[in-house]
C-alpha positions as CSV (number, residue, x, y, z in Angstrom):
1,M,-4.6,21.5,-9.4
2,L,-3.1,18.9,-7.2
3,E,-3.3,16.0,-9.7
4,N,0.3,16.0,-10.7
5,K,1.8,17.5,-7.6
6,S,4.3,15.6,-5.4
7,I,3.7,15.3,-1.7
8,L,6.5,17.7,-1.0
9,E,5.0,20.2,-3.4
10,I,1.6,19.9,-1.7
11,T,3.0,20.3,1.8
12,S,5.0,23.3,0.6
13,L,1.9,24.9,-0.8
14,I,0.1,24.4,2.5
15,K,2.9,25.9,4.5
16,S,3.1,29.0,2.2
17,K,-0.7,29.3,2.5
18,E,-1.2,29.0,-1.3
19,I,-3.7,26.2,-0.5
20,S,-5.5,25.2,2.6
21,A,-5.4,21.8,4.4
22,K,-9.1,21.6,3.8
23,E,-8.7,22.0,0.1
24,V,-6.1,19.2,0.0
25,V,-8.3,16.9,2.0
26,E,-11.3,17.8,-0.3
27,F,-9.2,16.8,-3.3
28,Y,-8.4,13.4,-1.9
29,L,-12.0,12.8,-0.7
30,E,-13.3,13.5,-4.2
31,R,-11.0,10.9,-5.6
32,I,-12.1,8.4,-3.0
33,K,-15.8,9.1,-3.9
34,K,-15.0,8.7,-7.6
35,Y,-12.7,5.7,-7.6
36,N,-13.0,3.8,-4.3
37,P,-16.4,2.1,-5.1
38,A,-14.6,0.1,-7.9
39,L,-11.4,-0.5,-5.9
40,N,-12.8,-1.2,-2.4
41,A,-9.4,0.0,-1.0
42,I,-10.7,2.2,1.8
43,V,-13.2,0.9,4.3
44,L,-14.7,2.3,7.5
45,Q,-14.3,5.9,6.3
46,K,-15.2,8.7,8.8
47,E,-18.0,11.1,8.0
48,E,-16.8,14.2,6.1
49,E,-18.2,16.4,8.8
50,Q,-15.9,14.8,11.4
51,I,-12.9,14.9,9.1
52,F,-13.3,18.7,8.5
53,H,-13.9,19.3,12.2
54,E,-10.6,17.6,12.9
55,I,-8.9,19.9,10.2
56,N,-10.4,23.0,11.9
57,L,-9.2,21.9,15.3
58,N,-5.6,21.4,14.0
59,D,-5.4,24.3,11.6
60,N,-3.0,26.6,13.5
61,E,0.6,27.8,13.1
62,D,2.1,25.1,15.4
63,N,0.6,22.3,13.4
64,K,1.4,23.8,10.0
65,S,5.0,23.2,10.7
66,K,4.4,19.5,11.0
67,P,5.6,17.4,8.1
68,L,2.3,15.6,7.4
69,F,0.0,18.6,8.1
70,G,-3.0,18.6,5.8
71,L,-2.4,15.1,4.4
72,P,-5.4,12.6,4.7
73,L,-4.3,9.1,5.6
74,A,-6.1,5.8,6.1
75,C,-4.6,3.1,8.3
76,K,-4.7,-0.7,7.8
77,D,-7.6,-2.4,9.5
78,L,-5.2,-4.2,11.7
79,F,-4.2,-1.0,13.5
80,D,-6.4,0.7,16.1
81,I,-8.0,4.1,15.6
82,E,-9.8,5.3,18.7
83,G,-13.6,5.3,18.3
84,I,-13.5,3.3,15.0
85,P,-14.0,-0.5,14.7
86,S,-10.9,-2.7,14.4
87,T,-12.5,-5.4,12.4
88,Y,-9.6,-7.2,10.7
89,G,-12.2,-8.0,8.0
90,F,-13.6,-10.6,10.4
91,P,-17.4,-10.6,10.8
92,P,-17.5,-11.3,14.5
93,Y,-15.4,-8.2,15.0
94,K,-17.7,-5.9,13.1
95,N,-18.4,-3.8,16.2
96,N,-15.0,-4.1,17.9
97,I,-14.5,-0.4,18.7
98,A,-10.9,0.6,19.5
99,K,-10.4,2.3,22.8
100,K,-7.1,3.9,21.9
101,N,-4.8,4.4,18.9
102,S,-2.0,2.1,17.8
103,L,1.5,3.6,18.2
104,I,1.8,4.2,14.4
105,V,-1.6,6.0,14.4
106,D,-0.5,8.3,17.2
107,R,2.8,9.1,15.4
108,L,0.9,9.9,12.2
109,I,-1.5,12.2,14.0
110,N,1.3,13.9,16.0
111,S,3.0,14.6,12.6
112,G,-0.1,16.5,11.4
113,A,-1.9,13.8,9.4
114,I,-5.7,13.7,9.2
115,I,-6.8,10.1,9.7
116,I,-9.9,9.5,7.5
117,G,-10.5,5.8,7.9
118,K,-9.1,2.3,7.3
119,T,-7.7,0.4,4.4
120,N,-8.9,-3.1,3.6
121,T,-7.0,-6.2,4.7
122,A,-7.0,-9.9,4.2
123,E,-9.3,-11.4,6.8
124,L,-7.4,-11.6,10.1
125,G,-4.4,-10.6,8.1
126,V,-3.9,-14.2,7.0
127,G,-3.1,-14.8,3.3
128,G,-1.5,-12.9,0.4
129,H,-4.8,-11.7,-1.1
130,T,-6.9,-8.8,0.3
131,T,-10.3,-10.3,0.6
132,N,-12.6,-10.8,3.6
133,R,-16.2,-11.6,4.4
134,L,-16.9,-8.2,5.9
135,F,-15.9,-5.9,3.1
136,G,-15.1,-8.2,0.1
137,P,-12.0,-8.1,-2.1
138,T,-9.9,-5.1,-3.0
139,S,-9.4,-4.6,-6.7
140,N,-6.2,-4.0,-8.6
141,P,-6.0,-0.4,-9.9
142,Y,-4.6,-1.7,-13.3
143,D,-7.5,-4.2,-13.7
144,V,-10.4,-4.1,-11.3
145,S,-11.1,-7.8,-11.9
146,K,-7.7,-8.7,-10.5
147,S,-6.2,-9.1,-7.0
148,A,-4.4,-6.3,-5.3
149,A,-2.3,-8.9,-3.3
150,G,-2.2,-8.7,0.5
151,S,-2.7,-8.6,3.2
152,S,-2.1,-4.8,2.9
153,G,-3.7,-4.7,-0.5
154,G,-6.1,-1.9,0.4
155,A,-3.2,0.4,1.3
156,G,-1.3,-0.5,-1.9
157,A,-4.3,0.0,-4.2
158,A,-5.2,3.3,-2.4
159,V,-1.7,4.7,-2.9
160,A,-1.4,3.6,-6.5
161,A,-4.8,5.1,-7.3
162,G,-3.9,8.4,-5.6
163,L,-6.7,8.1,-3.0
164,I,-4.2,8.9,-0.2
165,P,-0.6,10.2,-0.4
166,F,1.1,7.2,1.1
167,A,0.1,4.5,3.6
168,D,1.1,2.3,6.5
169,G,0.8,-1.5,6.4
170,T,2.1,-4.6,8.1
171,D,4.3,-7.2,6.6
172,M,4.6,-10.8,7.8
173,M,4.8,-12.8,4.5
174,G,5.2,-10.1,2.0
175,S,2.1,-8.1,3.0
176,C,3.7,-4.8,2.0
177,R,6.0,-6.2,-0.7
178,G,3.3,-8.2,-2.7
179,P,0.7,-5.4,-3.0
180,A,3.5,-2.9,-4.1
181,A,4.5,-5.3,-6.9
182,F,0.9,-5.6,-8.0
183,A,0.4,-1.9,-8.1
184,N,3.6,-0.4,-9.6
185,I,4.6,1.3,-6.3
186,Y,7.2,0.9,-3.6
187,G,6.5,-1.2,-0.5
188,F,8.9,-1.5,2.5
189,R,9.4,-4.0,5.2
190,P,12.0,-2.5,7.6
191,T,14.3,-4.1,10.2
192,T,12.2,-5.2,13.1
193,G,11.8,-2.4,15.6
194,L,12.5,0.4,13.3
195,I,8.8,1.2,13.2
196,P,7.6,0.3,16.7
197,T,4.4,-1.4,17.7
198,D,2.9,-2.1,21.1
199,R,4.3,-5.4,22.2
200,S,3.3,-5.1,25.9
201,N,0.9,-8.1,25.6
202,E,3.3,-10.4,23.6
203,K,4.3,-13.2,25.9
204,N,7.0,-15.1,23.9
205,L,9.4,-12.4,22.7
206,S,12.4,-14.2,24.1
207,K,11.3,-17.6,22.8
208,L,9.9,-17.0,19.3
209,P,11.2,-14.7,16.5
210,V,9.0,-11.8,15.6
211,L,7.8,-12.4,12.1
212,T,5.6,-9.3,11.5
213,S,6.7,-5.7,11.1
214,P,4.8,-2.5,10.4
215,G,5.8,-1.2,7.0
216,C,4.7,1.4,4.4
217,F,3.9,2.2,0.8
218,A,4.6,5.2,-1.4
219,K,4.7,6.0,-5.1
220,N,8.4,6.8,-4.8
221,P,11.2,6.5,-2.2
222,I,11.5,10.3,-1.7
223,E,7.9,10.5,-0.6
224,M,8.3,7.3,1.4
225,A,11.2,8.9,3.3
226,V,8.9,11.7,4.4
227,L,6.5,9.2,6.0
228,L,9.3,7.0,7.5
229,D,10.9,9.9,9.3
230,C,7.6,10.5,11.1
231,I,7.0,6.9,12.3
232,V,10.4,5.4,13.1
233,G,12.3,5.4,16.4
234,S,12.2,3.6,19.7
235,D,9.2,3.5,22.1
236,Q,8.9,2.1,25.6
237,L,5.9,-0.1,24.6
238,D,8.2,-2.0,22.2
239,P,11.2,-3.6,23.8
240,L,12.5,-4.5,20.3
241,S,12.3,-0.9,19.0
242,I,15.4,0.9,17.8
243,D,16.6,4.4,16.9
244,I,18.3,5.1,13.7
245,N,21.4,7.2,13.2
246,G,20.1,9.5,10.4
247,S,17.1,10.7,8.4
248,F,15.5,8.9,5.6
249,K,14.7,12.2,3.9
250,E,18.4,13.1,4.0
251,S,19.7,9.7,3.1
252,K,21.5,9.6,-0.3
253,I,24.0,7.7,-2.4
254,T,26.3,9.6,-4.7
255,D,26.8,8.6,-8.3
256,K,30.2,7.2,-7.4
257,Q,28.9,5.2,-4.5
258,F,26.0,3.9,-6.6
259,S,28.4,2.6,-9.3
260,N,30.3,0.7,-6.6
261,I,27.3,-1.2,-5.4
262,K,27.4,-5.0,-5.8
263,V,24.1,-6.8,-6.1
264,G,23.4,-10.6,-5.9
265,W,20.6,-11.9,-8.1
266,L,19.0,-15.0,-6.4
267,K,16.6,-15.6,-9.3
268,D,14.5,-18.7,-8.3
269,M,16.8,-19.8,-5.4
270,N,18.4,-22.6,-7.2
271,N,15.2,-23.8,-8.9
272,S,13.5,-23.9,-5.5
273,Y,10.7,-21.3,-6.2
274,Q,8.1,-21.5,-9.0
275,F,7.3,-18.4,-11.0
276,E,4.7,-17.7,-13.7
277,N,6.3,-17.2,-17.1
278,G,7.6,-13.7,-17.6
279,I,8.4,-12.7,-14.1
280,I,12.1,-13.7,-14.1
281,N,12.6,-12.1,-17.5
282,M,11.1,-8.8,-16.3
283,C,13.4,-8.7,-13.3
284,E,16.5,-9.6,-15.4
285,T,15.7,-6.9,-18.0
286,K,15.8,-4.3,-15.2
287,L,19.0,-5.7,-13.8
288,K,20.7,-5.5,-17.2
289,E,19.7,-1.8,-17.4
290,L,21.1,-1.2,-13.9
291,E,24.4,-2.7,-15.2
292,K,24.6,0.2,-17.6
293,H,25.0,2.4,-14.6
294,N,28.2,0.4,-13.6
295,I,26.4,-1.6,-10.9
296,L,27.9,-5.1,-10.6
297,I,25.1,-7.7,-10.9
298,E,26.2,-11.2,-10.0
299,S,23.9,-14.2,-10.6
300,L,24.3,-16.4,-7.5
301,Q,23.6,-20.0,-6.8
302,P,23.7,-19.7,-3.0
303,K,24.0,-22.6,-0.6
304,I,20.8,-21.6,1.1
305,N,18.7,-24.6,2.1
306,S,15.2,-23.4,1.0
307,N,13.5,-26.5,2.5
308,H,14.9,-25.8,5.9
309,M,13.9,-22.2,5.5
310,W,10.3,-23.2,4.6
311,D,10.1,-25.7,7.5
312,S,11.4,-23.1,10.0
313,W,9.1,-20.4,8.7
314,T,5.9,-22.5,8.7
315,T,6.6,-23.7,12.2
316,F,7.1,-20.2,13.6
317,R,4.2,-18.7,11.5
318,A,1.7,-21.4,12.6
319,K,2.7,-21.1,16.3
320,S,2.5,-17.3,16.1
321,I,-1.0,-17.3,14.5
322,F,-2.1,-20.0,17.0
323,E,-1.1,-17.8,19.9
324,D,-2.6,-14.7,18.4
325,T,-5.9,-16.6,17.9
326,E,-5.8,-17.9,21.5
327,S,-5.5,-14.3,22.7
328,M,-8.7,-13.3,20.8
329,N,-10.7,-15.8,23.0
330,L,-12.9,-16.8,20.1
331,K,-15.8,-19.0,21.0
332,N,-15.8,-20.9,17.8
333,I,-12.5,-21.3,15.8
334,E,-14.5,-22.6,12.9
335,E,-15.7,-19.1,12.3
336,M,-12.3,-18.2,10.9
337,T,-11.2,-18.6,7.3
338,P,-9.9,-21.9,6.1
339,Q,-6.4,-20.4,5.9
340,A,-6.5,-19.2,9.5
341,I,-8.0,-22.5,10.7
342,W,-5.2,-24.4,8.9
343,E,-2.6,-22.3,10.7
344,Y,-4.3,-22.6,14.1
345,K,-4.6,-26.4,13.9
346,K,-0.9,-26.7,12.8
347,G,0.2,-24.3,15.5
348,A,-1.8,-26.2,18.2
349,N,0.3,-29.3,17.5
350,I,3.7,-27.6,17.6
351,K,5.8,-28.8,20.5
352,D,9.0,-27.5,22.2
353,D,11.1,-29.9,20.1
354,D,9.6,-28.5,16.9
355,I,10.5,-24.9,18.0
356,E,14.0,-26.0,18.8
357,K,14.4,-27.6,15.4
358,A,13.0,-24.4,13.7
359,I,15.4,-22.2,15.7
360,N,18.4,-24.4,14.5
361,Q,17.1,-24.3,10.9
362,K,16.8,-20.5,11.1
363,D,20.4,-20.2,12.6
364,E,21.7,-22.3,9.7
365,C,20.0,-20.0,7.2
366,I,21.4,-16.9,8.9
367,K,24.9,-18.3,8.4
368,E,24.2,-19.2,4.8
369,V,22.8,-15.7,3.9
370,D,25.6,-14.0,5.9
371,D,28.1,-15.8,3.6
372,V,26.3,-14.5,0.6
373,F,26.3,-10.9,1.9
374,K,30.0,-11.0,2.4
375,K,30.4,-10.1,-1.3
376,C,27.2,-8.2,-1.9
377,D,25.6,-5.0,-0.7
378,F,22.1,-6.1,-1.6
379,L,20.3,-9.3,-2.7
380,I,17.4,-9.4,-5.2
381,L,14.5,-11.7,-5.6
382,P,11.2,-11.2,-7.5
383,S,8.4,-9.6,-5.5
384,A,5.8,-12.1,-6.5
385,Q,5.6,-15.6,-8.0
386,V,2.4,-14.9,-9.9
387,F,0.9,-12.0,-11.8
388,P,-2.3,-10.4,-10.4
389,F,-5.0,-13.1,-10.5
390,D,-8.8,-13.2,-10.3
391,K,-9.8,-11.3,-7.2
392,N,-12.7,-13.7,-6.5
393,L,-10.2,-16.5,-5.8
394,Q,-9.0,-17.1,-2.3
395,F,-5.5,-17.9,-3.5
396,P,-3.7,-19.4,-6.5
397,K,-3.7,-23.2,-6.4
398,K,-1.0,-23.7,-9.0
399,I,1.8,-21.8,-10.8
400,N,1.9,-22.6,-14.4
401,H,1.2,-26.4,-14.3
402,F,2.8,-26.9,-10.8
403,E,0.2,-27.8,-8.2
404,L,0.8,-26.0,-4.9
405,D,0.8,-27.9,-1.6
406,T,-0.4,-25.2,0.8
407,Y,-2.5,-22.0,0.6
408,H,0.6,-19.9,0.9
409,R,3.3,-21.6,-1.2
410,W,2.7,-18.9,-3.9
411,I,4.2,-16.3,-1.5
412,E,7.2,-18.4,-0.4
413,V,9.5,-15.9,-2.1
414,F,8.9,-13.4,0.8
415,I,10.0,-15.6,3.7
416,M,13.8,-15.1,3.7
417,S,13.5,-11.4,4.6
418,S,10.8,-12.1,7.2
419,L,12.5,-15.1,8.9
420,L,16.0,-13.6,9.0
421,D,14.9,-10.0,9.7
422,L,16.4,-8.3,6.6
423,P,15.1,-4.9,5.5
424,T,13.5,-5.3,2.1
425,I,11.7,-3.0,-0.4
426,T,9.7,-3.8,-3.5
427,V,10.6,-1.7,-6.5
428,P,8.6,-1.8,-9.8
429,V,10.1,-3.5,-12.8
430,G,7.4,-2.8,-15.4
431,F,4.3,-4.5,-16.9
432,N,3.7,-7.7,-18.8
433,E,1.9,-8.1,-22.1
434,N,-1.5,-7.9,-20.3
435,G,-0.6,-4.6,-18.7
436,M,-0.1,-6.2,-15.2
437,P,2.6,-4.7,-12.9
438,M,5.4,-6.6,-11.4
439,G,8.2,-5.8,-8.9
440,M,11.4,-7.2,-7.4
441,Q,12.6,-7.2,-3.8
442,I,15.9,-5.4,-2.9
443,I,17.1,-7.0,0.3
444,G,19.6,-5.3,2.6
445,K,21.6,-6.4,5.6
446,K,20.0,-6.0,9.0
447,F,20.0,-2.3,10.1
448,D,21.0,-1.1,6.6
449,D,17.5,0.5,6.1
450,L,18.9,4.0,5.4
451,K,21.3,2.7,2.7
452,L,18.5,0.6,1.2
453,I,16.1,3.6,0.8
454,A,19.0,5.8,-0.5
455,F,19.7,3.1,-3.2
456,T,16.0,3.0,-4.2
457,K,16.0,6.7,-4.6
458,K,18.6,6.3,-7.3
459,Y,16.7,3.4,-8.8
460,E,13.5,5.6,-9.2
461,E,15.6,8.4,-10.5
462,I,16.8,6.1,-13.3
463,F,13.5,4.4,-14.2
464,N,10.8,7.0,-13.1
465,F,8.2,4.3,-12.5
466,S,6.2,6.8,-10.3
467,K,5.3,8.7,-13.5
468,I,3.2,5.7,-14.7
469,K,-0.3,5.8,-13.3
470,P,-3.3,3.5,-13.7
471,E,-6.1,4.6,-15.9
472,L,-8.9,4.6,-13.4
473,S,-12.6,4.4,-14.1
474,N,-15.5,5.1,-11.8
């Protein structure tokens, strides 16, 4: 009965008492039982008895008016859910029981959601592929032998497969944008602070840029807007958090406004980024179709120094991961993955002079991108440099015949938004000849989050990618 219902239709049915919250949760739990064994998207799931007990506790008239009432959600295994392990996919943290909820978890619960468990993550959140030694890899819903990207790949796969209505995630180096591209859904990294997170233990907020933001996934921007309105807004635990003047649910662009939008296509950043064959063509095909709706698409050759951007990014990222690792008080650093060890060792050797250089490089890039934005509303880049690959790999070591010099060079396409704090959403662009999905990033100016979501609502209205669903097997 609920198979082809939108989230808005389901919540409306609950409010009108045509269906109960328990029936909605049962529908999703049955899908999880049927399809999750092949996908490995949801981990650390609560016992059904506990889930239904929580439904009964909250099934009253006050809660029924809440926007997420009756919707079962799973949170990324980098967020804390009281009483459940926060493992980060890291074996030494297998029994690391959370003592309280993360901010985003509390906001979901306060909006009526039923938290049923956790979604899988890359180990310690490091790397663009969701695999770890505790739970194993998450599979792509369009081909279970392939990667779901990462590090929020469990969330992306779960949403694409209809195991949960929508999902939270985190995004440092494309961790929401990459999984969305690999799953034919929408993945959003907002302006820092729009979705708050507890930063009370972060020591260097004034010295180092914040690289990671909570984000989210949905099958379409209309449903994403419902989730966003529940989790955005300032909080005293996050000094960087901000309020937004408006509602994502109500945000819209008229046809006339839409036709006046100007978009800058950055392609491969002046031959700086490597892409597997077919990705650029898929993006350009969609851009040509957008031009039919009177949107001006300009192919740009921006004066953005991608080498300085990469150097700045890798300095800040390694320093950040080093400090996060130090705060974990691990007895043996060698217990971590090779990727995390690589970052830790690089970060341990970064000096004040290196940080100063990285700040200057970042400031230079901000000026260069600001110049590009003077004539564009949005910028566009592909949302991945490779198509979904063998899930048993740790990471791609080459693109076409080009050997990669680091474990994360294949996700370099994500760093501009993260380094310069630009709200960015992945939108689907279609499938290649092997049936593998791909997406592109629509990048807005800082604080233009409402406008960005409004634009993507029109994009989905034109292309209807949310109507395409994977053929799942159990």
